[in-house]
All heavy atoms as an XYZ file, in Angstrom:
873
protein
N     -28.093      5.639     12.932
C     -28.964      4.507     12.674
C     -28.305      3.247     13.227
O     -27.082      3.141     13.244
C     -29.223      4.348     11.178
C     -30.239      5.319     10.634
S     -30.833      4.911      8.971
C     -29.658      5.830      8.004
N     -29.136      2.342     13.621
C     -28.654      1.047     14.074
C     -28.083      0.289     12.878
O     -28.588      0.382     11.773
C     -29.839      0.279     14.664
C     -29.509     -1.043     15.249
C     -30.757     -1.746     15.781
O     -31.852     -1.152     15.823
O     -30.611     -2.923     16.143
N     -27.000     -0.476     13.100
C     -26.411     -1.225     11.994
C     -25.900     -2.571     12.465
O     -25.686     -2.806     13.647
C     -25.286     -0.429     11.326
C     -24.039     -0.322     12.152
C     -23.006     -1.229     11.996
C     -23.890      0.677     13.096
C     -21.849     -1.135     12.747
C     -22.746      0.780     13.857
C     -21.720     -0.132     13.688
N     -25.723     -3.456     11.470
C     -25.132     -4.769     11.702
C     -24.321     -5.131     10.468
O     -24.485     -4.532      9.410
C     -26.214     -5.824     11.953
C     -27.091     -6.076     10.735
C     -28.226     -7.050     10.997
O     -28.459     -7.403     12.160
O     -28.880     -7.453     10.025
N     -23.455     -6.109     10.618
C     -22.655     -6.586      9.497
C     -23.191     -7.934      9.053
O     -23.431     -8.811      9.869
C     -21.184     -6.742      9.907
C     -20.517     -5.437     10.229
C     -20.427     -4.989     11.539
C     -20.003     -4.647      9.223
C     -19.823     -3.789     11.841
C     -19.401     -3.442      9.515
C     -19.308     -3.004     10.826
N     -23.354     -8.103      7.750
C     -23.780     -9.400      7.228
C     -22.565    -10.274      6.901
O     -22.724    -11.436      6.571
C     -24.659     -9.233      5.987
O     -23.902     -8.687      4.937
N     -21.370     -9.713      7.010
C     -20.128    -10.413      6.698
C     -19.194    -10.313      7.902
O     -18.875     -9.211      8.358
C     -19.491     -9.770      5.464
C     -18.210    -10.441      5.041
O     -17.212    -10.347      5.793
O     -18.192    -11.047      3.953
N     -18.746    -11.449      8.411
C     -17.909    -11.452      9.618
C     -16.561    -10.766      9.383
O     -15.978    -10.195     10.307
C     -17.710    -12.871     10.134
C     -16.888    -13.761      9.227
C     -16.743    -15.150      9.793
C     -15.905    -16.009      8.856
N     -15.734    -17.349      9.369
N     -16.060    -10.786      8.149
C     -14.783    -10.138      7.860
C     -14.903     -8.614      7.926
O     -13.978     -7.939      8.383
C     -14.253    -10.584      6.502
C     -14.010    -12.059      6.440
N     -12.964    -12.668      7.081
C     -14.704    -13.050      5.839
C     -13.013    -13.968      6.881
N     -14.069    -14.227      6.120
N     -16.044     -8.089      7.498
C     -16.263     -6.644      7.611
C     -16.392     -6.241      9.074
O     -15.908     -5.179      9.476
C     -17.502     -6.223      6.831
C     -17.385     -6.287      5.312
C     -18.702     -5.886      4.665
C     -16.248     -5.421      4.808
N     -17.013     -7.084      9.869
C     -17.131     -6.800     11.300
C     -15.749     -6.765     11.955
O     -15.436     -5.860     12.729
C     -18.012     -7.851     11.986
C     -18.221     -7.582     13.449
C     -19.161     -8.581     14.069
C     -19.367     -8.215     15.536
N     -20.248     -9.125     16.224
N     -14.910     -7.738     11.606
C     -13.546     -7.768     12.129
C     -12.773     -6.532     11.681
O     -12.052     -5.914     12.477
C     -12.822     -9.047     11.669
O     -13.542    -10.179     12.138
C     -11.399     -9.096     12.187
N     -12.914     -6.162     10.427
C     -12.258     -4.972      9.900
C     -12.684     -3.736     10.679
O     -11.858     -2.896     11.041
C     -12.580     -4.809      8.408
C     -11.938     -3.619      7.706
C     -10.420     -3.746      7.687
C     -12.488     -3.500      6.289
N     -13.969     -3.622     10.964
C     -14.484     -2.474     11.712
C     -13.947     -2.459     13.144
O     -13.559     -1.415     13.659
C     -16.016     -2.508     11.718
C     -16.635     -1.381     12.498
C     -16.618     -0.073     12.011
C     -17.241     -1.614     13.723
C     -17.184      0.964     12.721
C     -17.815     -0.579     14.440
C     -17.777      0.709     13.941
O     -18.338      1.738     14.654
N     -13.921     -3.601     13.776
C     -13.532     -3.676     15.187
C     -12.024     -3.577     15.406
O     -11.592     -3.044     16.423
C     -14.051     -4.977     15.801
C     -15.563     -5.009     15.904
C     -16.122     -6.349     16.340
O     -15.385     -7.372     16.317
O     -17.316     -6.382     16.717
N     -11.226     -4.086     14.463
C      -9.779     -4.141     14.679
C      -8.973     -3.309     13.685
O      -7.789     -3.100     13.889
C      -9.271     -5.598     14.591
O      -9.412     -6.062     13.247
C     -10.014     -6.506     15.553
N      -9.596     -2.899     12.595
C      -8.881     -2.138     11.577
C      -8.162     -2.995     10.556
O      -7.486     -2.484      9.676
N      -8.328     -4.328     10.682
C      -7.700     -5.220      9.702
C      -8.418     -6.561      9.678
O      -9.088     -6.933     10.629
C      -6.228     -5.430     10.022
C      -5.968     -6.006     11.388
C      -4.482     -6.044     11.713
O      -3.648     -5.824     10.851
N      -4.155     -6.324     12.951
N      -8.284     -7.248      8.564
C      -8.798     -8.603      8.420
C      -7.923     -9.305      7.394
O      -7.683     -8.772      6.313
C     -10.263     -8.616      7.959
C     -10.810    -10.026      7.896
O     -11.314    -10.510      8.918
O     -10.698    -10.652      6.821
N      -7.443    -10.487      7.738
C      -6.494    -11.193      6.874
C      -7.099    -11.612      5.540
O      -6.411    -11.694      4.536
C      -5.927    -12.405      7.605
C      -5.036    -12.010      8.751
C      -4.469    -13.197      9.465
C      -3.621    -12.712     10.628
N      -2.993    -13.782     11.347
N      -8.393    -11.875      5.508
C      -9.020    -12.328      4.262
C      -9.257    -11.178      3.285
O      -9.150    -11.346      2.077
C     -10.329    -13.044      4.567
C     -10.958    -13.569      3.296
C     -12.134    -14.437      3.524
C     -12.657    -14.819      2.159
N     -13.569    -15.835      2.097
N      -9.591    -10.012      3.811
C      -9.855     -8.854      2.944
C      -8.537     -8.218      2.528
O      -7.735     -7.828      3.361
C     -10.711     -7.820      3.687
C     -12.100     -8.278      4.110
C     -12.767     -7.209      4.953
C     -12.950     -8.604      2.897
N      -8.321     -8.136      1.250
C      -7.102     -7.515      0.725
C      -7.485     -6.137      0.187
O      -8.014     -6.027     -0.918
C      -6.494     -8.375     -0.367
C      -6.076     -9.728      0.139
C      -5.595    -10.609     -0.999
N      -5.478    -11.976     -0.555
C      -4.339    -12.541     -0.188
N      -3.239    -11.843     -0.213
N      -4.312    -13.796      0.202
N      -7.224     -5.142      1.004
C      -7.638     -3.786      0.665
C      -6.427     -2.873      0.537
O      -5.418     -3.074      1.215
C      -8.570     -3.251      1.754
C      -9.846     -4.059      1.991
C     -10.575     -3.544      3.221
C     -10.742     -4.004      0.770
N      -6.538     -1.854     -0.298
C      -5.443     -0.896     -0.441
C      -5.156     -0.170      0.883
O      -6.025     -0.051      1.751
C      -5.958      0.099     -1.483
C      -7.064     -0.588     -2.183
C      -7.640     -1.553     -1.199
N      -3.957      0.336      0.984
C      -3.523      1.104      2.157
C      -4.494      2.243      2.440
O      -4.894      2.964      1.541
C      -2.125      1.679      1.875
C      -1.515      2.437      3.005
C      -0.941      1.519      4.069
O      -0.714      0.349      3.829
N      -0.715      2.056      5.236
N      -4.900      2.374      3.675
C      -5.769      3.476      4.093
C      -7.252      3.227      3.920
O      -8.068      3.986      4.438
N      -7.631      2.185      3.192
C      -9.056      1.945      2.946
C      -9.787      1.495      4.224
O     -10.937      1.870      4.429
C      -9.259      0.924      1.831
C     -10.681      0.890      1.286
C     -10.966      2.151      0.476
C     -10.914     -0.326      0.433
N      -9.127      0.734      5.065
C      -9.759      0.265      6.305
C     -10.177      1.443      7.178
O     -11.279      1.465      7.719
C      -8.826     -0.662      7.068
N      -9.318      2.433      7.288
C      -9.641      3.607      8.098
C     -10.835      4.361      7.517
O     -11.736      4.779      8.244
C      -8.435      4.535      8.195
C      -8.697      5.762      9.030
C      -7.495      6.680      9.116
O      -6.394      6.329      8.716
N      -7.706      7.861      9.646
N     -10.861      4.537      6.201
C     -11.994      5.216      5.553
C     -13.280      4.404      5.727
O     -14.356      4.962      5.906
C     -11.710      5.440      4.066
C     -10.596      6.414      3.781
C     -11.009      7.822      4.045
C     -11.745      8.356      2.851
N     -12.143      9.738      2.997
N     -13.169      3.065      5.662
C     -14.313      2.185      5.882
C     -14.895      2.416      7.276
O     -16.104      2.594      7.431
C     -13.885      0.725      5.709
C     -14.871     -0.275      6.236
C     -16.056     -0.541      5.563
C     -14.619     -0.961      7.416
C     -16.968     -1.457      6.047
C     -15.519     -1.880      7.909
C     -16.700     -2.133      7.227
N     -14.046      2.450      8.280
C     -14.502      2.678      9.658
C     -15.176      4.044      9.769
O     -16.236      4.176     10.401
C     -13.330      2.546     10.658
C     -13.733      3.013     12.045
C     -12.830      1.108     10.692
N     -14.620      5.056      9.129
C     -15.225      6.392      9.140
C     -16.624      6.368      8.530
O     -17.552      6.995      9.051
C     -14.352      7.381      8.372
C     -13.060      7.726      9.060
C     -12.137      8.570      8.184
O     -12.581      9.079      7.122
O     -10.957      8.713      8.556
N     -16.794      5.645      7.417
C     -18.113      5.578      6.771
C     -19.129      4.842      7.636
O     -20.280      5.257      7.744
C     -18.008      4.913      5.397
C     -17.194      5.684      4.395
C     -17.730      7.091      4.215
N     -17.085      7.752      3.103
C     -16.433      8.899      3.212
N     -16.326      9.503      4.371
N     -15.892      9.461      2.150
N     -18.713      3.754      8.269
C     -19.625      3.024      9.155
C     -20.010      3.921     10.331
O     -21.180      3.949     10.739
C     -19.011      1.691      9.626
C     -19.898      1.027     10.671
C     -18.786      0.760      8.443
N     -19.081      4.682     10.852
C     -19.394      5.608     11.949
C     -20.381      6.682     11.502
O     -21.236      7.105     12.278
C     -18.119      6.239     12.500
C     -17.284      5.253     13.290
O     -17.775      4.221     13.757
N     -16.000      5.551     13.439
N     -20.287      7.108     10.252
C     -21.265      8.078      9.719
C     -22.664      7.458      9.636
O     -23.656      8.113      9.905
C     -20.842      8.599      8.353
C     -19.741      9.605      8.434
C     -19.561     10.262      7.063
N     -18.578     11.293      7.131
C     -18.849     12.576      7.395
N     -20.078     12.950      7.614
N     -17.887     13.465      7.424
N     -22.716      6.190      9.234
C     -24.011      5.494      9.193
C     -24.592      5.423     10.598
O     -25.766      5.703     10.816
C     -23.856      4.089      8.578
C     -23.587      4.200      7.074
C     -25.096      3.234      8.842
C     -23.201      2.891      6.398
N     -23.764      5.058     11.564
C     -24.236      4.952     12.946
C     -24.723      6.302     13.473
O     -25.726      6.372     14.184
C     -23.122      4.418     13.840
C     -23.566      4.223     15.277
C     -22.487      3.656     16.150
O     -21.287      3.875     15.879
O     -22.848      2.979     17.128
N     -24.060      7.370     13.116
C     -24.426      8.702     13.599
C     -25.657      9.271     12.889
O     -26.310     10.182     13.415
C     -23.254      9.658     13.420
N     -25.993      8.742     11.726
C     -27.117      9.270     10.949
C     -28.449      9.004     11.653
O     -28.669      7.922     12.191
C     -27.134      8.636      9.563
N     -29.316      9.986     11.617
C     -30.668      9.830     12.149
C     -31.605      9.366     11.036
O     -32.452      8.514     11.251
C     -31.163     11.156     12.769
C     -32.602     11.029     13.245
C     -30.245     11.577     13.918
N     -31.432      9.928      9.840
C     -32.226      9.544      8.665
C     -31.287      9.348      7.478
O     -30.111      9.713      7.539
C     -33.273     10.619      8.290
O     -32.595     11.754      7.753
C     -34.130     11.018      9.478
N     -31.835      8.833      6.382
C     -31.010      8.649      5.192
C     -30.525      9.990      4.634
O     -29.510     10.034      3.954
C     -31.734      7.837      4.094
C     -32.982      8.545      3.600
C     -32.018      6.442      4.568
C     -33.584      7.910      2.355
N     -31.221     11.058      4.938
C     -30.804     12.368      4.451
C     -29.463     12.780      5.038
O     -28.703     13.518      4.412
C     -31.881     13.412      4.732
C     -33.191     13.036      4.098
C     -34.280     12.679      4.878
C     -33.322     12.986      2.708
C     -35.483     12.293      4.288
C     -34.518     12.607      2.117
C     -35.591     12.262      2.917
O     -36.768     11.879      2.325
N     -29.141     12.286      6.227
C     -27.843     12.571      6.839
C     -26.706     11.917      6.059
O     -25.562     12.359      6.150
C     -27.814     12.089      8.289
C     -28.814     12.825      9.164
O     -29.092     14.011      8.895
O     -29.337     12.206     10.113
N     -27.013     10.875      5.300
C     -25.985     10.196      4.516
C     -25.648     10.946      3.225
O     -24.722     10.589      2.520
C     -26.423      8.767      4.191
C     -26.636      7.875      5.409
C     -27.189      6.519      4.985
C     -25.357      7.717      6.206
N     -26.384     11.972      2.930
C     -26.111     12.794      1.750
C     -25.081     13.889      2.053
O     -24.670     14.616      1.160
C     -27.393     13.429      1.237
C     -28.401     12.400      0.770
C     -29.638     13.070      0.185
N     -30.684     12.120     -0.099
C     -30.728     11.321     -1.168
N     -29.765     11.359     -2.046
N     -31.735     10.492     -1.338
N     -24.678     14.000      3.321
C     -23.736     15.028      3.745
C     -22.474     14.342      4.260
O     -22.561     13.511      5.168
C     -24.349     15.901      4.857
C     -25.645     16.528      4.357
C     -23.368     16.959      5.318
C     -26.462     17.168      5.438
N     -21.322     14.627      3.744
C     -21.075     15.543      2.640
C     -21.438     14.897      1.300
O     -21.437     13.660      1.191
C     -19.568     15.803      2.725
C     -19.012     14.548      3.304
C     -20.073     14.041      4.248
N     -21.709     15.700      0.307
C     -22.075     15.171     -1.012
C     -21.012     14.258     -1.616
O     -21.319     13.404     -2.448
C     -22.266     16.426     -1.867
C     -22.549     17.512     -0.890
C     -21.804     17.155      0.361
N     -19.771     14.412     -1.188
C     -18.689     13.586     -1.735
C     -18.855     12.103     -1.399
O     -18.227     11.257     -2.040
C     -17.336     14.077     -1.222
O     -17.281     13.989      0.188
N     -19.715     11.756     -0.428
C     -19.967     10.340     -0.138
C     -20.818      9.704     -1.225
O     -20.881      8.484     -1.319
C     -20.647     10.160      1.226
C     -19.702     10.346      2.370
S     -20.238      9.637      3.932
C     -21.943     10.049      4.078
N     -21.468     10.516     -2.035
C     -22.255     10.050     -3.179
C     -23.253      8.955     -2.785
O     -23.310      7.896     -3.401
C     -21.348      9.579     -4.304
N     -24.059      9.225     -1.773
C     -25.111      8.297     -1.357
C     -26.075      8.086     -2.512
O     -26.528      9.038     -3.139
C     -25.858      8.881     -0.155
C     -27.073      8.097      0.246
C     -26.944      6.924      0.964
C     -28.346      8.529     -0.088
C     -28.057      6.193      1.352
C     -29.459      7.813      0.293
C     -29.323      6.638      1.009
N     -26.363      6.816     -2.824
C     -27.298      6.539     -3.911
C     -27.967      5.190     -3.705
O     -27.416      4.301     -3.063
C     -26.596      6.576     -5.266
C     -25.535      5.521     -5.452
C     -24.796      5.650     -6.775
O     -25.046      6.608     -7.529
O     -23.961      4.787     -7.061
N     -29.167      5.054     -4.258
C     -29.831      3.749     -4.259
C     -29.299      2.969     -5.462
O     -28.942      3.553     -6.483
C     -31.343      3.905     -4.335
O     -31.716      4.535     -5.530
N     -29.247      1.666     -5.326
C     -28.709      0.832     -6.393
C     -29.837      0.321     -7.284
O     -30.854     -0.163     -6.781
C     -27.918     -0.335     -5.809
C     -26.701      0.065     -4.968
C     -25.978     -1.174     -4.473
C     -25.750      0.939     -5.770
N     -29.648      0.436     -8.565
C     -30.639     -0.019     -9.537
C     -30.902     -1.507     -9.371
O     -29.980     -2.296     -9.170
C     -30.168      0.248    -10.964
C     -30.133      1.728    -11.298
O     -30.819      2.512    -10.625
O     -29.407      2.093    -12.250
N     -32.157     -1.885     -9.460
C     -32.539     -3.287     -9.389
C     -32.789     -3.797     -7.988
O     -33.128     -4.956     -7.800
N     -32.591     -2.951     -6.988
C     -32.801     -3.341     -5.594
C     -33.698     -2.315     -4.923
O     -33.501     -1.114     -5.085
C     -31.480     -3.406     -4.833
C     -30.507     -4.406     -5.381
C     -29.512     -4.016     -6.268
C     -30.566     -5.743     -5.006
C     -28.607     -4.930     -6.772
C     -29.665     -6.663     -5.499
C     -28.684     -6.248     -6.381
O     -27.790     -7.150     -6.872
N     -34.641     -2.793     -4.142
C     -35.573     -1.878     -3.500
C     -34.950     -1.131     -2.325
O     -35.165      0.063     -2.162
C     -36.802     -2.645     -3.009
C     -37.874     -1.751     -2.448
C     -39.116     -2.515     -2.077
O     -39.304     -3.653     -2.535
O     -39.908     -1.960     -1.313
N     -34.169     -1.814     -1.501
C     -33.649     -1.213     -0.275
C     -32.127     -1.246     -0.200
O     -31.570     -1.219      0.890
C     -34.225     -1.920      0.950
C     -35.716     -1.749      1.052
O     -36.266     -0.753      0.605
N     -36.382     -2.712      1.636
N     -31.445     -1.326     -1.325
C     -29.982     -1.407     -1.324
C     -29.395     -0.073     -1.773
O     -29.840      0.516     -2.745
C     -29.504     -2.528     -2.237
C     -28.045     -2.863     -2.010
C     -27.635     -4.122     -2.697
N     -28.180     -5.286     -1.999
C     -27.840     -6.527     -2.266
N     -26.948     -6.778     -3.203
N     -28.373     -7.517     -1.612
N     -28.358      0.354     -1.039
C     -27.758      1.665     -1.252
C     -26.240      1.551     -1.205
O     -25.696      0.524     -0.802
C     -28.215      2.646     -0.168
C     -29.710      2.787     -0.091
C     -30.460      1.930      0.691
C     -30.356      3.768     -0.817
C     -31.838      2.040      0.756
C     -31.736      3.891     -0.759
C     -32.476      3.023      0.025
N     -25.574      2.637     -1.577
C     -24.126      2.674     -1.454
C     -23.675      4.079     -1.106
O     -24.373      5.064     -1.380
C     -23.454      2.218     -2.749
O     -23.601      3.189     -3.757
N     -22.500      4.133     -0.485
C     -21.795      5.398     -0.277
C     -20.345      5.167     -0.690
O     -19.832      4.054     -0.621
C     -21.888      5.930      1.178
C     -21.398      4.895      2.182
C     -23.281      6.420      1.498
C     -21.362      5.399      3.620
N     -19.709      6.220     -1.108
C     -18.332      6.145     -1.582
C     -17.378      6.077     -0.387
O     -17.504      6.855      0.559
C     -18.027      7.373     -2.425
C     -16.655      7.362     -3.032
C     -16.421      8.557     -3.911
N     -17.238      8.405     -5.124
C     -17.740      9.412     -5.801
N     -17.545     10.632     -5.392
N     -18.432      9.198     -6.881
N     -16.434      5.127     -0.455
C     -15.338      5.084      0.518
C     -14.180      5.920     -0.025
O     -13.608      6.733      0.680
C     -14.890      3.632      0.792
C     -16.032      2.832      1.407
C     -13.665      3.624      1.706
C     -15.745      1.351      1.593
N     -13.850      5.689     -1.279
C     -12.885      6.527     -2.008
C     -13.290      6.504     -3.480
O     -14.387      6.064     -3.814
C     -11.434      6.074     -1.767
C     -11.110      4.713     -2.354
O     -11.840      4.172     -3.185
N     -10.001      4.146     -1.930
N     -12.417      6.934     -4.359
C     -12.778      7.007     -5.782
C     -13.083      5.641     -6.392
O     -13.883      5.548     -7.318
C     -11.665      7.673     -6.594
C     -11.598      9.171     -6.346
O     -12.598      9.726     -5.854
O     -10.553      9.762     -6.639
N     -12.460      4.583     -5.890
C     -12.645      3.257     -6.471
C     -13.612      2.360     -5.710
O     -14.220      1.492     -6.306
C     -11.308      2.524     -6.536
C     -10.413      2.946     -7.648
C      -9.211      2.031     -7.711
O      -8.491      1.896     -6.734
N      -9.013      1.404     -8.844
N     -13.732      2.549     -4.412
C     -14.486      1.604     -3.585
C     -15.731      2.235     -2.991
O     -15.745      3.406     -2.634
C     -13.592      1.067     -2.455
C     -12.512      0.152     -2.952
C     -11.297      0.652     -3.377
C     -12.719     -1.222     -3.005
C     -10.296     -0.186     -3.848
C     -11.733     -2.072     -3.471
C     -10.524     -1.539     -3.890
O      -9.558     -2.382     -4.352
N     -16.779      1.384     -2.887
C     -18.055      1.818     -2.317
C     -18.466      0.839     -1.231
O     -18.132     -0.339     -1.279
C     -19.118      1.880     -3.405
C     -18.724      2.860     -4.506
C     -19.795      3.137     -5.493
N     -20.966      3.799     -4.972
C     -21.074      5.111     -4.727
N     -20.059      5.897     -4.929
N     -22.187      5.627     -4.291
N     -19.202      1.339     -0.267
C     -19.761      0.527      0.801
C     -21.218      0.243      0.443
O     -22.005      1.172      0.257
C     -19.666      1.259      2.136
C     -20.190      0.540      3.360
C     -19.448     -0.778      3.570
C     -20.040      1.415      4.586
N     -21.554     -1.029      0.315
C     -22.902     -1.445     -0.082
C     -23.651     -1.903      1.158
O     -23.127     -2.679      1.963
C     -22.846     -2.614     -1.106
C     -21.885     -2.298     -2.261
C     -24.244     -2.976     -1.593
C     -22.254     -1.120     -3.097
N     -24.899     -1.442      1.297
C     -25.706     -1.803      2.455
C     -27.189     -1.797      2.107
O     -27.607     -1.219      1.101
C     -25.423     -0.869      3.635
C     -25.615      0.596      3.337
C     -26.811      1.233      3.599
C     -24.577      1.337      2.793
C     -26.978      2.583      3.332
C     -24.729      2.691      2.525
C     -25.936      3.311      2.796
N     -27.965     -2.483      2.934
C     -29.426     -2.491      2.811
C     -30.021     -1.842      4.044
O     -29.423     -1.899      5.125
C     -29.956     -3.918      2.686
C     -29.626     -4.560      1.375
C     -30.194     -5.960      1.228
O     -30.560     -6.587      2.240
O     -30.264     -6.422      0.079
N     -31.181     -1.246      3.869
C     -31.881     -0.633      4.992
C     -33.245     -1.295      5.137
O     -34.017     -1.355      4.182
C     -32.061      0.883      4.799
C     -30.705      1.570      4.619
C     -32.814      1.473      5.997
C     -30.793      3.046      4.326
N     -33.507     -1.803      6.328
C     -34.827     -2.308      6.684
C     -35.569     -1.120      7.288
O     -35.407     -0.800      8.471
C     -34.699     -3.452      7.690
C     -36.053     -3.998      8.126
O     -37.064     -3.745      7.429
O     -36.091     -4.664      9.172
N     -36.349     -0.435      6.438
C     -36.994      0.806      6.864
C     -38.018      0.554      7.953
O     -38.761     -0.433      7.920
C     -37.636      1.519      5.670
C     -36.618      2.121      4.752
C     -36.322      1.523      3.538
C     -35.947      3.276      5.107
C     -35.374      2.065      2.689
C     -34.988      3.827      4.267
C     -34.711      3.224      3.049
N     -38.076      1.488      8.897
C     -38.977      1.382     10.044
C     -40.103      2.417     10.000
O     -40.892      2.484     10.929
C     -38.188      1.546     11.349
C     -37.011      0.593     11.491
C     -37.492     -0.788     11.879
N     -36.498     -1.822     11.718
C     -35.638     -2.221     12.635
N     -35.619     -1.641     13.804
N     -34.794     -3.195     12.380
N     -40.160      3.193      8.925
C     -41.222      4.199      8.802
C     -41.772      4.198      7.380
O     -41.133      3.718      6.450
C     -40.705      5.590      9.185
C     -39.642      6.124      8.241
O     -38.928      5.317      7.624
O     -39.517      7.348      8.129
N     -42.977      4.711      7.221
C     -43.630      4.744      5.903
C     -42.897      5.615      4.902
O     -42.913      5.345      3.713
C     -45.056      5.271      6.041
C     -46.024      4.258      6.472
C     -47.429      4.775      6.345
N     -48.273      3.908      7.137
C     -49.355      4.266      7.756
N     -49.780      5.507      7.663
N     -50.045      3.412      8.460
N     -42.286      6.681      5.399
C     -41.598      7.621      4.508
C     -40.263      7.089      4.017
O     -39.613      7.707      3.185
C     -41.387      8.965      5.224
C     -42.668      9.706      5.528
C     -43.389      9.160      6.766
O     -42.742      8.528      7.631
O     -44.607      9.344      6.852
N     -39.835      5.943      4.566
C     -38.568      5.312      4.192
C     -37.402      6.262      4.419
O     -36.606      6.533      3.521
C     -38.610      4.823      2.746
C     -39.664      3.769      2.515
C     -39.865      3.405      1.062
N     -38.658      3.299      0.284
C     -37.976      2.167      0.070
N     -38.414      1.039      0.568
N     -36.876      2.165     -0.666
N     -37.305      6.763      5.644
C     -36.225      7.684      5.974
C     -35.250      7.124      7.004
O     -34.133      7.616      7.107
C     -36.770      9.026      6.493
O     -37.546      8.791      7.667
C     -37.611      9.720      5.442
N     -35.651      6.119      7.789
C     -34.719      5.538      8.752
C     -35.058      4.075      8.982
O     -36.157      3.623      8.691
C     -34.727      6.301     10.085
C     -35.980      6.116     10.894
C     -36.067      5.098     11.831
C     -37.063      6.945     10.729
C     -37.221      4.917     12.575
C     -38.220      6.774     11.467
C     -38.291      5.764     12.394
N     -34.076      3.348      9.480
C     -34.273      1.932      9.760
C     -32.976      1.286     10.181
O     -31.997      1.964     10.492
N     -32.959     -0.017     10.170
C     -31.762     -0.773     10.537
C     -30.939     -1.045      9.283
O     -31.462     -1.529      8.283
C     -32.138     -2.087     11.206
C     -30.940     -2.846     11.722
C     -31.353     -4.040     12.531
C     -30.142     -4.729     13.113
N     -30.528     -5.862     13.952
N     -29.652     -0.754      9.358
C     -28.743     -0.910      8.229
C     -28.009     -2.232      8.356
O     -27.475     -2.561      9.415
C     -27.734      0.258      8.184
C     -26.697      0.037      7.100
C     -28.457      1.579      7.983
N     -27.978     -2.982      7.270
C     -27.191     -4.208      7.187
C     -26.062     -3.959      6.193
O     -26.305     -3.778      4.996
C     -28.060     -5.375      6.729
O     -27.296     -6.548      6.643
N     -24.831     -3.925      6.690
C     -23.677     -3.646      5.849
C     -23.274     -4.933      5.145
O     -22.972     -5.932      5.786
C     -22.538     -3.047      6.683
C     -23.036     -1.721      7.265
C     -21.283     -2.873      5.848
C     -22.125     -1.085      8.262
N     -23.316     -4.897      3.814
C     -23.146     -6.102      3.009
C     -21.723     -6.339      2.527
O     -21.194     -7.441      2.658
C     -24.073     -6.055      1.798
C     -25.561     -5.891      2.100
C     -26.331     -5.739      0.809
C     -26.063     -7.061      2.905
N     -21.127     -5.317      1.902
C     -19.801     -5.546      1.321
C     -19.144     -4.245      0.924
O     -19.777     -3.201      0.846
C     -19.898     -6.447      0.097
C     -20.672     -5.859     -1.065
C     -20.729     -6.835     -2.223
C     -21.554     -6.272     -3.361
N     -21.515     -7.145     -4.527
N     -17.847     -4.371      0.664
C     -17.081     -3.314      0.032
C     -16.947     -3.721     -1.425
O     -16.545     -4.836     -1.727
C     -15.695     -3.156      0.683
C     -15.839     -2.675      2.129
C     -14.832     -2.195     -0.135
C     -14.535     -2.640      2.893
N     -17.308     -2.828     -2.310
C     -17.320     -3.147     -3.735
C     -16.396     -2.201     -4.489
O     -16.365     -1.009     -4.219
C     -18.748     -2.977     -4.255
O     -18.801     -3.066     -5.644
N     -15.672     -2.775     -5.424
C     -14.893     -1.939     -6.327
C     -15.894     -1.370     -7.330
O     -16.563     -2.120     -8.035
C     -13.798     -2.739     -7.022
C     -12.694     -1.902     -7.537
C     -11.475     -2.728     -7.846
C     -10.351     -1.800     -8.215
N      -9.167     -2.557     -8.596
N     -16.011     -0.064     -7.368
C     -17.061      0.614     -8.127
C     -17.138      0.113     -9.574
O     -16.138      0.033    -10.264
C     -16.814      2.112     -8.094
C     -17.994      2.944     -8.437
N     -19.262      2.667     -7.991
C     -18.110      4.053     -9.183
C     -20.094      3.568     -8.458
N     -19.422      4.425     -9.182
N     -18.328     -0.246     -9.977
C     -18.668     -0.709    -11.324
C     -18.102     -2.087    -11.679
O     -18.175     -2.501    -12.819
C     -18.256      0.300    -12.398
C     -19.016      1.590    -12.300
C     -18.346      2.775    -12.055
C     -20.385      1.628    -12.421
C     -19.043      3.980    -11.951
C     -21.092      2.815    -12.308
C     -20.407      3.986    -12.078
O     -21.090      5.156    -11.978
N     -17.548     -2.800    -10.716
C     -17.075     -4.146    -11.008
C     -17.971     -5.223    -10.434
O     -17.876     -6.367    -10.824
C     -15.633     -4.331    -10.501
C     -14.636     -3.586    -11.356
C     -13.210     -3.943    -11.027
O     -12.969     -4.923    -10.306
O     -12.324     -3.218    -11.504
N     -18.817     -4.893     -9.472
C     -19.727     -5.895     -8.878
C     -21.133     -5.671     -9.356
O     -21.618     -4.639     -9.508
C     -19.692     -5.818     -7.357
C     -18.424     -6.447     -6.792
O     -17.787     -7.223     -7.511
O     -18.107     -6.140     -5.639
């Protein structure tokens, strides 16, 4: 799926593997890049359910906001601007890295 970053620091992290403003645990940047690459490779949202360990889910209270697990503590939050009636594919806007259950 096509994607964009809504945060310039996440874009820098994706492109270079580091960002001075984001203070992330060791190894999280690499996992973040892997997850963004999975989003890019996905044809539909169903592709984001594989492997199940990514724990793809819609977020309560938001119509088009979703998350996937980066590791046990952190999740990647994004929105999808759906391009079909069935709501299976669209443009992804990557919003933030969230510490699970703290944001």
